[in-house]
Every structure is written in structure tokens, then in C-alpha cells.
Steps between C-alpha positions, in 0.01 A plus 500: 500500500269190476740246657806616305811504723848648412787271526797603718794382281724496816270254681707185557196280416456685165869453424482137588182452275669679219827296537304174494304610181818611336674180582209303356496698186890469448476123549213492238699702263813286533286184471357646175852567361612152593192345345601649167846312537349167604447208264134530368423131596537567867184564717417858576659553828376865523137386508585250774671771707220749464256226601703433804462859624302488832214738425372467860838642637392793709825698416412468133149626565620784702760594235222490230274713712765773564573523130129522412444765753792700367368480142152590629638804678689613196209465280278683740750787536527514112129507472463782754768709332310463179177593658651802670643604158173453331318697774758785479462514123104517530537777757738681273798463731696295261790488767725226622211289652524634852 
């Protein structure tokens, strides 16, 4: 399928990437909650922390690629399912899509 790969959710590398992204998101969420409790005159620490993320970190890039590939695969499968259903309908099958 045109460079789309399925992701093995049991792959330790995928689990490591997912854990890293989940931890980053949880940190972002907590910082956002804390920001609402901080005195408004304080500088925006969240912006500083986001700016401090090392975008050249190979692990971060790998994690992003794995997630993107997963979404592309899901989207491709969804499109193929719809195309199959449309084709079956045109052919008069109207079945389950397979």
C-alpha cells in the first residue's frame, strides 16, 4: 500500500515511543493546569518549556514517525474499506465490504 506500514503495538520500540509521547502530553496538561493557578504577572513558563524541547532528538523524531505511520495506515484502511463498499454497491452486492 504505497509506503503505508502497519504498526505492531507489541513492538518495544513502538511502546517506548508511545510512552515518551504520553509523558510529554501529561506534562503539558499538568503545566497548563498549573498555569491557571499561577499569578498572572509571572512569565509564561510553559512557553519556555516548549521552546526547550530538543526537536533534533532522534527518539522524538522516531516517535513522531511511528505515530504518523499509524495514522496513515488507519486512514488508508478506512479509505480502502469505503472504496470496497462503494464498489460493492455499484456492482449490486451491497454486502459487508468483502
